N, C-alpha and C positions, 0 to 999 in steps of 0.2 A: 897100655894106657888108654883110658876112655877117650873117644874122639872129641868130646866136648872140651877136655883139657888141652888138646892140641889146638883147637880153634881158639881157646882163650889165650894161649901163649902167642899165637900169631897176632891176634887182635891187640894184645898189650904191646907187642913189639912194634906195631905200626903207629903208635901214638906219637904225633909230632915228628914223624920220621922224614918229612919233606920229600916224599916219594916223587920220583921224576923218571924220565926216560933214561937218564944217566945213572941213577941209583937203583933202578929196578933190578938189574942183574945181580948187583951186590947184595941187596936185601933179600932177594929170592934165594940166592945161594946160602945165605946165613940161616934162612928158615926152611931150607929144602927138606930135611927129614920130616918135619911136621907137615909141610905142604904136600909131600908125596903121599903120606898116610891119609891126609884129608882128601887128596885127589883120588886115591884108590877107593876110599870110602864112598865118595860121591860120584865116581866115574867122570872126573874132570881133570883139566891140566893144572900144574902147579900155580900158574898165573890166575886161573879161575878160582882155585882154592884160596888164594890170597884175598881176592876181593870178596869171595863168599864169606870168609871168616870175618872180614871187616863189616860187611852188611849184617851178619849174624849178631855180632857184638852190639852194633848200633841199634838193631831191632829190639834187643833186650831192654834198652832204656828209653827208646822212642816208639810211639805207635806207628809212625811212618818215617822212613829214611829218605831224605832228599839229597840231591847232588851236593848242595852246600854243606850238609852234615859230613859227607865224605871229605870234602875240601878242608873243612875246619879241623876234623880229626887228624888228617894226614899232614895238615899245614902245607898244602901243596898248591900248585897252580891249577885253577879250575879247568884250563884247557887240557891238562893232563888227564883229568877224569873223563872229559868229553871224548878224548881220543881213544878211549877203551869201550866205545859203543858196541863194537863187534863182540867183545868179551861178554858184555852184559846180555846181549841177545843170545849168545851161546848158553849162558846160564838159564835164560828163560826157556829155551827149547828143551833143556834137560829138566825142566819143571823144578828148579831149585830156587829161583826168585821170580817175582812179577815186577813189571815196570809200567808206570803210567806217565804219559806226557801231559802234564797239567799246565799247558801253556797259559800264561796270563794269570795264574793263581800262585801256587807255591813251588814253582820250578818242577823238575822231573823227579818223580818219587820211585823208590825201590822198596821191595818188601820180600822177606823170606817166606817161602811157601810153607804151609803146614806140614807137608810131607818131609821137607828138609829138616825142619825143627824137630818133629817127632822122631825122626831117624837118629839125630844126635842125642836126644833125650833118652832114647832106649838103647843107644850104642849099637844099633843094628842098621846096616846099609839099607837105603831105600829100595823097596821091592818094586818091580815093574807092575803097572796096573793090571788087574785081572783081565785077561783077554776074552774070557767066555761071555758070549752074548746070551744072557738068560731070556731076554725078550726085546721087543722093539725099542722100549724106553731106554735100555742100557745103551743101545746104538745111538739113539737120539741125543742122550746126555753127552756121550763121548764126542759126537759130531759137534754139538753146541760148544763144548769146551774148546775144540779146535777152531771153530769159527770166531769165538771170542778172542783167541790169540791172533787170528787174522785181522780182526778189527783193530787190535792194539799194535798191529804191524810186527808182532813177534815172529810170525811166519808169513811167507808169501802165498799167493793163490796156488802157485805150483806145488808148494810144500803142503798146503792144505789138501789139495786133491790127491797128492801122493799118500798122505796119512790116511785118508778115507779109503783109497785103493788098497792100502796095506791091511786095514781093519777088515775089509770085505774079503780079501784074499785069505787072511788067517782064519776067518770064520766061515769059510765057504759052505760048510755043511749045515750051519744054523738055519732054521726055518725062515727067520727074518731075512737073511742074506739071500736065500734061495728065491724068495718072493721079489726082492729088489732086482736080482740079476735076471729074473724072467721078464722084466719090463724092457730090457735091452736098451737102456738109456746110456748116454755118454756120461763120463765121470762128472763133468761140471753140472749136467742136468740132474744127476743123482744127488749132488751136493745141494742143489736148489730144492729138490723134493724133500730131502731130509730136513733142511732149514724150515720149510713150511710145515712139515709134520711136527717138528719140535714146538713151533708156535701154536699149532692146533691143539697139541696135547696139553698146552698150558692155558687153554681157554680162548685163544685168539682165532676167530673164524676167518679173519682176513689178514693178509700180509701186504704191507706197502712195497711196491715193486722196487722203488729206488732204494729203500732200506736194505732189501735183500741183495741188490746189486752191489751196494757199498760194503756190505758185510762179507761178501764172498770174493769179489774181484778187486784187484789192486791197480788195474790200469783202465783208463777211460775207454780204450778200444774194446776190451773184453766186456765192459759194462754195456756199451752201446750195442755190441754184437749180440749179446745174450738177450737184451731188452727187445731189440728189433725182431729176433726170432720168435719170442713169445708173443709180441703184439701182432705180428703178421701170421701167426699160426703155423710157423715153420718148425718150431721146437717139438721134439718128441713128447714133451710133457703135455702140449696142447693137442697134438695129433692123436695121442692115445687117450685123450679126455681125462687126464689125471689132475689138471689144474684148469681154472677158468677165470676170466676177468669178471669182477663185479660189474653189473650193468647199472652204473651210476654216471649220469652225464657230467656232474660237477667234478667227479674224480678223474674223468677223462682217461679211463683205462689204466689207472695207477694202482689199483687194488686187486690182488689175486686171492683165490680161495682154492682149497682142495675140493675135488669132486667126490661124490659118494663112491665112485669106483676106486679112487686113490685111498680113501679111508678104509674100504673093504680090503684092498690089497695089502696095505701096510699094518692095519690095526686088527684085522681078523675079527675074533670074537668080541673084542673091546668096543667095536663100533656101536653096539647096542647101548653101552654105557654112555658114550658121547651123545648119541641121539637123545637120550633121556635128559642129560645134563644141560645141553646147550639150548638156548632159545631158538625158535624157528625164525630164520631170517631169509626171506625170499630175495632173489636177485632179479627176477623177471617181472615182478609186480610189487605193489606196496601193501603191507599188512596194516589193516585198520582193525584194532581190537574192539570187541563189543563193549568192554568196560570204559573205553574212551569216547564212545559215541554219545552225542547229545542231539538226538533227532528233533527236528522242528515239528510243531503241530501242523498236521496236514489237513487241508480242506479240499476234497476232491468232488467232482460231480458224482451223482448217485451211482451211475453205471460203473465208473472206475472204482468207487468206494467199495461196492459189492465184490468186484473181481479181486481187488487187493485183499479184502477180508478173507476170501476163499484161500488165497495164497498164504496169508498169515496162519490160518488154521492148519493148512497142509504142512507147513514147516515147523509146527510144534513137534517136539521129540516123539511123543507116543503116536501121533498121527502119521508122521513121516515114515516111521518104521513099518507101520501097517500098510501104508500105501505102496511102499517099495516092495514089500513081500507080495502084494497082489499084482503089481506090475510084473514081477518075475514069474509068478504062477501063470500069467496070461501070455508069457513069452515076450514081454516088452522090456525095454531098457529101464534101469532103476533111476536114471537121472531125472531131475526136475530142471527143465530148461525153459526159460521165460524171456520173451521179448517185450520190452516196454517202448512204445514208439509214439511219436507225436511232436508237437511244436516245442521249441525251447521254452524253459521256464514253467512247464506244466506239472512239475513235481516227480519226474521219472526217477532221477537219482536219489532224491530224498525219500522216495517210497522204498527203495531198496534198503537204505540205511535204517529206516523206520522198522521194516520187517526184521532186519538183522538185530537191531537193538531189542526188539520185543521178544525175539526167539533166542537171544543171547548167543548169536553166532558172529564169529569174526568174518571180516570181508577181505578178500584178496583183490585189490583194485588194479586193473590192467590199463596202462596207457599205451594205446596202439602205436603212437609215435615213437615211444621208447623201444618197442619191439623191433621196429623196422630198422634195418642196417644198410649202410651204403655198399657193403661187400656182398657179392653174389653168394646166395645160399645161406647167409648168416641170419636173415630175417626168419626164414623157415625153421632154422635150428632154434632160434629164440622162442618161437611159438611152441615147438615140441617140448622144449625145456620148461616152458610155462605150465603146460598140462602135467608134466612130470612133477614139478614143484607142488602143484595143487594136490596130486595124489599123496605126496608126502605130508602135506598139510592136513589132509583128511585123516591120515594115520596118527599125526602128531597131536591134534586137538581132540578134546573130548567130544565136541559136537562138530558135525560136518560144516566147514566154513562155506561161505558164498563166494563164488568166483564172479567178479563183476567186470564185464567189458563195457566201460563207459564210453559213450559217443562212438559206437562201433560201426558207423556208416561206412567207413572206408573198407571194412573187412567183410561186411555182409551185403553190400550193394551188388547190383547185377555185374556179372563178369563181362569183361570186354575182350575184343579181338586183340591178340598179342601183336604189338608193333614195336615194342621196346623191351629192354630187360626189366624195367620197372613194372610193365604190364605182366610180364612173366612171373615176377615175384609176387604181385598181388594175387594172381590166379593160383599160384602154388600155395600161398598162405590160406586162401579160401578152401582149397582141396584138403589141406591139413586140418583146418577147423571142422570141415564136414566129416572127415574120418574120425576125429576125436569125439564129436557130438554123437556119432553113431553108437559108440560104446561107453559114453559118459555115464558115471554112476553117482555124481555129486549134485551140487546145486549151482546152476549158472544163470545169471541175469545179464542181459545185454540191453543197453539203452540206445536209442537211435532217433534222429530227427526225421527219418524217412517216412513217407506215407505210402508210396506205391513203387519204390525203387528196390524193394527187397528181392534178392535173387531167388528164383523159384526153388532151387535146391535147398535153400534154408527154410522155406515155409514148413516143410515136413519136420525139419530138425527142431523147430520151435513150436511144440504142441500148445504152449500157453502164450497167448499174445494179448496184450492190453493196449488199446489205443487211448492215449491221453489227449483229450481235446481241451480247448480253452475253457476255463471255468465259466459256467452259466451265471445268470444274474444272482440266483440264490447263493451259489458258491462264492461269488465275488464278495457278496455282503458278509459272509462268514469270514473270509480272508481279511477284509478290511477291519472288521470288528475284532478279530483275533490279534492283528498286528498293531492296531492303534485303539486300545480299549477305552481311551479317554474321549474319543470322538462321540458326538451325539448321534443318535439313531438316524436323524434326518441327514446329517453329513455323510454317514456311511451309505445310506440309500442313494444319495446324490452321486457319490463317487462311483458306486457300483453300476448305477444306471448310465452314467455319463461316459464311462471309459471301459472298453473291452480289453482289459489287461490280464496278463497271466500272473500266477503267483510270484514268479521270478521278477517280473516288472514291478509288482507291488512292493517286493522286498527292496528294490532299488529306490523307490520313492520313500519308503520308511527310513532308509539310511539318510536321505536328504532331510527328511523331517527331523530326525534326531540331531543331525549336524546343525540345522537351523536353530533348534531349541538350545543347543550348547552355546553357539556363537552369540545368540541374541537374548539368551536367558528368558525366552518366551516362545511357546510353541507357535508354529505358523497357523494362520486362520484358513478357512475352507478355500478362499480364493487363491491363496498361495499354494495350497496343496493341489488345487486344480491346475495351476500353472506348472507344477512339477509333473503332473500327469501328462499335460500337453507336451512338455519337453520330451518325456519318455516316448510318446506316440510318434513324435516327429522322426524318430529313427526308422520308422516304417515297420516295426515289429508288432505294432498294435494300432488300433484306430479308435478315434473318439466317435461315439455314436452320434450321428447327425452333424458331424463337423465337416 
């Protein structure tokens, strides 16, 4: 007799049967021949076969089966159904049903699995899942299926890890398993690595730490223990540089990523595909794309203007290639390393962005404060990772990007005598930077407010140096006229002659000018603008001529 007929007979017999603890044995005995056959077919007990048949029949007429559907069909006490949670979980583990705890919505739902349905429809017992691991993706999919069951509390963390251990043991000769076992990780760290690899294969570069903990571990102690080991660098995943935290202050160490080493180890030849498909997302600096730049009109003194013009011409594609070839022929490094130094507000940073926009180059902006870490040795590691990221960016983008160390005073100032761990860290970072600049092959700009405090060791490493001085009278007139084109020539001349302001200070005044115009529906007059200039000079960053 087809198994579907036996399921049908059990289903029909259970209609309004008022099933209870007292009647269970009697009803099961009456249906035993069919229940035993169904149990043999699905490898489950007669009691499990009974409820499986009930869910099967209800699933035929309902898209989703809820506990109240079982109660209504059996005409039984709802607590009788609840008392069989263990039985439902057993059916879940055997991949015969799925269960969702929809608290606050439509009660608890049950569903027949596609495998259980197809087996009955074909009248062929369910076959065990194919164990052969054709590639890493098969392993990742099977692991994710298990982790989903852990999320739904179908299996415990211990059962999850045991299932993973069994898969790896059964497939010990597969190349993927050999690579995993060569890492020497604990079973729970292997589960975390596979979790991250699955997310990565699905296009997620970063994994939320808390989400991973909640997905894998079922006790708070295990979650806290695993999280602490990762954050403190005690986990094998971190020690072997397989995973790393995203360097984002606002996320406060909550986001993890696979390192290139892990991608190479686990995905092998496929890593090239991932590198091509995924966008470049640095963790040690910020990517500023050329297409998003809106550089300001720059008005520099003649000397600086000429030097910047030389740099702009140098960084044009055809010119840069020729220059680098000649550098190599002369036995020199290929890198273009530039120091822009001078007082604040003189246009150093804007000059870099202007050159980047005009040569269509992306900028990797470095914040020195974000690289420095309170833990011993971490700051040096971040700096090394920064240059490694830049090398990857150079390979990733069509044009060589610009690495910009903005406000780099703390990194290139004179080294000091070591009297504390902080001094040791600063000196170590300077040594790393000097070593990197010695073999640097890209484009690096550093801006600094230093005048004479540059460490001697860096003077040779920065062959191009431009001193940005305060704008002279003619340049100030150009800046005022460019910023406030509605001003009369006499007003422009008066402001330029009366106040020794930098371009950045004039920007501040222009903001006040615009705000005044908005609030009063009328632009300020010359006297009011002069008052704004006076307020700006009172901060001590500039002076009023003759004041």
